[in-house]
Residue frames as a rotation matrix with the C-alpha (Angstrom) as fourth column:
MET 1
-0.966 -0.061 0.251 27.18
0.198 0.449 0.871 190.42
-0.166 0.891 -0.421 131.86
PRO 2
-0.532 0.806 -0.260 24.07
-0.823 -0.564 -0.065 191.60
-0.199 0.179 0.963 130.15
ASP 3
0.002 0.707 0.707 20.97
-0.334 0.667 -0.666 189.32
-0.943 -0.235 0.237 129.95
GLN 4
-0.965 -0.210 0.160 20.67
0.076 0.361 0.930 187.21
-0.253 0.909 -0.332 127.02
ILE 5
-0.618 0.765 -0.180 17.48
-0.736 -0.483 0.474 187.73
0.276 0.426 0.862 124.94
TRP 6
-0.145 0.634 -0.759 16.06
-0.025 0.765 0.644 184.24
0.989 0.112 -0.095 125.66
THR 7
-0.541 -0.017 -0.841 16.31
0.785 0.349 -0.512 184.89
0.302 -0.937 -0.176 129.44
VAL 8
-0.960 0.274 -0.065 14.25
-0.243 -0.922 -0.303 188.14
-0.142 -0.275 0.951 129.32
TRP 9
-0.581 0.787 0.205 10.63
0.470 0.531 -0.705 187.47
-0.664 -0.314 -0.679 130.12
TRP 10
0.132 0.683 -0.718 9.14
-0.194 -0.693 -0.695 190.31
-0.972 0.231 0.041 128.22
ALA 11
-0.605 -0.330 -0.725 10.80
-0.761 -0.028 0.648 189.19
-0.234 0.944 -0.234 124.89
TRP 12
-0.952 0.272 0.139 8.90
0.288 0.951 0.114 185.89
-0.101 0.149 -0.984 125.19
VAL 13
-0.213 0.951 -0.225 5.67
0.522 -0.084 -0.849 187.62
-0.826 -0.298 -0.479 125.86
VAL 14
-0.066 0.104 -0.992 6.16
-0.657 -0.753 -0.035 189.95
-0.751 0.649 0.118 122.85
LEU 15
-0.901 -0.302 -0.312 6.91
-0.434 0.632 0.642 186.89
0.004 0.714 -0.700 120.74
GLY 16
-0.678 0.713 0.181 3.67
0.567 0.663 -0.488 185.29
-0.468 -0.228 -0.854 122.06
PHE 17
0.106 0.769 -0.630 1.63
0.042 -0.636 -0.770 188.37
-0.993 0.055 -0.100 121.20
ALA 18
-0.277 -0.317 -0.907 3.21
-0.832 -0.394 0.392 188.58
-0.481 0.863 -0.154 117.78
LEU 19
-0.999 -0.021 -0.025 2.42
-0.030 0.894 0.447 185.03
0.014 0.447 -0.894 117.06
GLY 20
-0.406 0.910 -0.084 -1.10
0.597 0.194 -0.779 185.73
-0.692 -0.366 -0.622 118.24
VAL 21
0.031 0.298 -0.954 -1.39
-0.475 -0.835 -0.276 188.52
-0.879 0.462 0.116 115.75
LEU 22
-0.718 -0.442 -0.538 -0.04
-0.685 0.308 0.660 186.27
-0.126 0.842 -0.524 113.08
GLU 23
-0.851 0.458 0.257 -2.67
0.421 0.887 -0.189 183.80
-0.314 -0.052 -0.948 113.96
ILE 24
0.127 0.864 -0.488 -5.43
0.163 -0.503 -0.849 186.37
-0.978 0.029 -0.205 113.37
LEU 25
-0.067 -0.221 -0.973 -3.85
-0.822 -0.541 0.179 187.06
-0.566 0.811 -0.146 109.97
VAL 26
-0.523 -0.164 -0.837 -3.46
-0.664 0.694 0.279 183.45
0.535 0.702 -0.471 109.01
PRO 27
0.082 0.608 0.790 -6.37
-0.977 0.205 -0.057 181.58
-0.197 -0.767 0.610 110.74
GLY 28
0.438 0.185 -0.879 -6.42
-0.464 0.885 -0.045 177.90
0.770 0.428 0.474 111.28
TYR 29
0.910 -0.082 0.407 -5.01
-0.376 0.257 0.890 177.39
-0.177 -0.963 0.203 114.76
ILE 30
0.691 -0.721 -0.057 -1.47
0.351 0.403 -0.845 177.15
0.633 0.564 0.531 113.29
PHE 31
-0.296 -0.827 0.478 0.38
0.103 -0.525 -0.845 179.70
0.950 -0.201 0.240 115.40
LEU 32
0.480 0.582 0.656 -1.93
-0.520 -0.414 0.747 179.74
0.707 -0.700 0.103 118.49
GLY 33
0.882 -0.209 -0.421 -0.12
0.416 0.767 0.490 176.86
0.221 -0.607 0.763 120.24
SER 34
-0.043 -0.977 0.211 3.23
0.855 -0.146 -0.498 178.50
0.517 0.159 0.841 119.63
ALA 35
-0.124 0.099 0.987 1.88
-0.152 -0.985 0.079 181.83
0.981 -0.141 0.137 120.93
ALA 36
0.822 0.529 0.211 0.66
-0.318 0.119 0.940 180.20
0.472 -0.840 0.266 124.11
GLY 37
0.668 -0.663 -0.338 3.97
0.691 0.721 -0.049 178.42
0.276 -0.201 0.940 124.44
ALA 38
-0.308 -0.783 0.540 5.93
0.557 -0.609 -0.564 181.61
0.771 0.127 0.624 124.19
VAL 39
0.153 0.356 0.922 3.85
-0.528 -0.759 0.381 183.33
0.835 -0.545 0.072 126.79
ILE 40
0.972 0.142 -0.186 4.22
0.050 0.652 0.757 180.42
0.229 -0.745 0.627 129.12
THR 41
0.271 -0.958 -0.091 7.93
0.880 0.285 -0.380 180.55
0.391 0.023 0.920 128.56
GLY 42
-0.256 -0.223 0.941 7.86
-0.011 -0.972 -0.233 184.21
0.967 -0.070 0.246 129.34
VAL 43
0.707 0.496 0.505 6.17
-0.524 -0.113 0.844 183.44
0.475 -0.861 0.180 132.67
VAL 44
0.854 -0.442 -0.274 8.76
0.507 0.826 0.247 180.80
0.117 -0.350 0.930 133.39
ALA 45
-0.081 -0.938 0.337 11.51
0.744 -0.282 -0.606 183.21
0.663 0.202 0.721 132.53
GLY 46
0.204 0.277 0.939 9.89
-0.346 -0.877 0.334 185.88
0.916 -0.393 -0.083 134.66
LEU 47
0.962 0.256 0.089 10.00
-0.189 0.399 0.897 183.52
0.194 -0.881 0.432 137.61
GLY 48
0.217 -0.972 0.095 13.83
-0.973 -0.208 0.095 183.03
-0.073 -0.113 -0.991 136.99
LEU 49
0.487 -0.009 0.874 13.63
-0.227 0.964 0.137 179.22
-0.844 -0.265 0.467 136.29
THR 50
0.965 -0.209 0.156 15.52
0.223 0.351 -0.909 179.60
0.135 0.913 0.386 132.88
ALA 51
0.517 -0.837 -0.178 19.32
-0.092 -0.261 0.961 179.30
-0.851 -0.480 -0.212 132.90
SER 52
-0.637 -0.769 0.056 20.55
-0.030 0.097 0.995 178.09
-0.770 0.632 -0.085 129.52
LEU 53
-0.396 0.429 -0.812 19.30
-0.900 -0.357 0.251 178.17
-0.182 0.830 0.527 125.96
PRO 54
-0.777 0.182 -0.602 18.62
-0.115 0.899 0.422 174.40
0.618 0.397 -0.678 125.69
LEU 55
-0.767 0.529 -0.362 16.38
0.567 0.296 -0.769 174.56
-0.300 -0.795 -0.527 128.79
VAL 56
-0.465 0.627 -0.625 14.50
-0.306 -0.776 -0.551 177.48
-0.831 -0.065 0.553 127.43
ILE 57
-0.549 0.185 -0.815 13.99
-0.808 0.132 0.575 175.90
0.214 0.974 0.077 124.02
LEU 58
-0.824 0.291 -0.486 12.80
0.334 0.943 -0.002 172.72
0.458 -0.164 -0.874 125.77
ILE 59
-0.655 0.625 -0.424 10.31
0.412 -0.175 -0.894 174.64
-0.633 -0.761 -0.143 127.83
PHE 60
-0.349 0.515 -0.783 8.96
-0.723 -0.680 -0.125 176.48
-0.597 0.522 0.609 124.79
ALA 61
-0.676 0.166 -0.718 8.68
-0.534 0.562 0.632 173.25
0.509 0.810 -0.291 122.81
VAL 62
-0.803 0.454 -0.386 6.88
0.567 0.781 -0.260 171.31
0.184 -0.428 -0.885 125.52
ALA 63
-0.531 0.645 -0.550 4.63
0.163 -0.559 -0.813 174.26
-0.831 -0.522 0.192 126.32
SER 64
-0.503 0.320 -0.803 3.75
-0.823 -0.463 0.331 174.82
-0.266 0.827 0.496 122.70
LEU 65
-0.804 0.177 -0.568 3.09
-0.182 0.835 0.518 171.17
0.567 0.520 -0.639 122.10
VAL 66
-0.771 0.493 -0.403 0.93
0.619 0.433 -0.655 170.80
-0.148 -0.754 -0.640 125.19
SER 67
-0.423 0.622 -0.659 -1.02
-0.198 -0.773 -0.602 174.02
-0.884 -0.125 0.450 124.48
TRP 68
-0.604 0.171 -0.779 -1.48
-0.792 -0.017 0.611 172.99
0.091 0.985 0.145 120.77
LEU 69
-0.827 0.364 -0.428 -2.89
0.267 0.925 0.271 169.58
0.495 0.110 -0.862 121.86
VAL 70
-0.614 0.629 -0.477 -5.24
0.538 -0.108 -0.836 171.21
-0.577 -0.770 -0.273 124.40
LEU 71
-0.348 0.540 -0.766 -6.49
-0.604 -0.754 -0.258 173.78
-0.717 0.373 0.589 121.78
ARG 72
-0.740 0.103 -0.665 -6.88
-0.571 0.428 0.701 171.04
0.357 0.898 -0.258 119.25
ARG 73
-0.783 0.485 -0.389 -8.96
0.594 0.768 -0.239 169.01
0.183 -0.418 -0.890 121.70
VAL 74
-0.394 0.705 -0.589 -11.11
0.340 -0.484 -0.806 172.08
-0.854 -0.518 -0.050 122.67
MET 75
0.072 0.447 -0.891 -11.55
-0.584 -0.706 -0.401 173.73
-0.809 0.549 0.211 119.22
GLY 76
-0.910 -0.375 -0.175 -10.73
-0.369 0.544 0.754 170.85
-0.188 0.751 -0.633 116.86
VAL 77
-0.258 0.718 -0.647 -13.27
-0.694 0.328 0.641 168.72
0.672 0.614 0.414 114.93
ARG 78
-0.014 0.404 0.915 -15.39
-0.913 0.368 -0.177 166.56
-0.408 -0.837 0.363 117.26
ALA 79
-0.887 -0.201 0.415 -15.57
-0.096 0.961 0.261 162.84
-0.451 0.191 -0.872 116.90
ASN 80
-0.374 0.703 0.605 -18.08
0.827 0.547 -0.125 161.64
-0.419 0.454 -0.787 114.29
GLN 81
0.465 0.475 -0.747 -18.35
0.141 -0.873 -0.467 165.26
-0.874 0.112 -0.473 112.99
VAL 82
-0.086 -0.377 0.922 -18.05
0.925 0.314 0.214 165.58
-0.370 0.871 0.322 109.29
LYS 83
-0.463 -0.052 -0.885 -17.39
-0.074 -0.993 0.097 169.04
-0.883 0.110 0.455 107.55
VAL 84
-0.026 0.615 0.788 -20.06
0.892 0.370 -0.260 169.53
-0.451 0.696 -0.558 104.93
TRP 85
-0.864 -0.189 -0.467 -19.65
-0.006 -0.923 0.385 172.23
-0.504 0.336 0.796 102.26
ASP 86
0.101 0.989 0.105 -22.93
0.465 0.046 -0.884 173.59
-0.880 0.138 -0.455 101.00
ARG 87
0.987 0.162 0.012 -21.56
0.092 -0.499 -0.862 175.76
-0.134 0.851 -0.507 98.29
ASP 88
0.152 -0.958 0.245 -18.16
0.983 0.173 0.068 176.31
-0.108 0.230 0.967 96.47
ILE 89
0.013 -0.204 -0.979 -16.47
0.226 -0.953 0.201 179.59
-0.974 -0.223 0.034 96.46
ASN 90
-0.917 -0.345 -0.202 -16.33
-0.089 -0.316 0.945 179.45
-0.390 0.884 0.259 92.61
ASP 91
-0.325 0.891 0.317 -20.09
0.943 0.328 0.046 178.79
-0.063 0.314 -0.947 92.26
SER 92
-0.731 0.262 0.629 -22.18
0.136 -0.848 0.512 181.69
0.668 0.460 0.585 90.75
PRO 93
-0.929 0.369 -0.005 -24.64
-0.046 -0.129 -0.991 183.37
-0.367 -0.920 0.137 93.08
């Protein structure tokens, strides 16, 4: 029986890199957690710890959530920090 695509480790790593490229095109730390989750899922699949689709989806979801929370903590707005805009994009130079 051929391997299913969700059990192939390199498919998850490719998905992670594709989401990383998408993050560069659409900045804002939206896809970065999912990219890290996909790479982590690829590592887990490479170790042979994935057996079924629900387990792979659970690993991907938990890894994405944890990595998004870590990235939000590291790169997010700090406590008591306010974003101040000095000029508007529509203001004349």
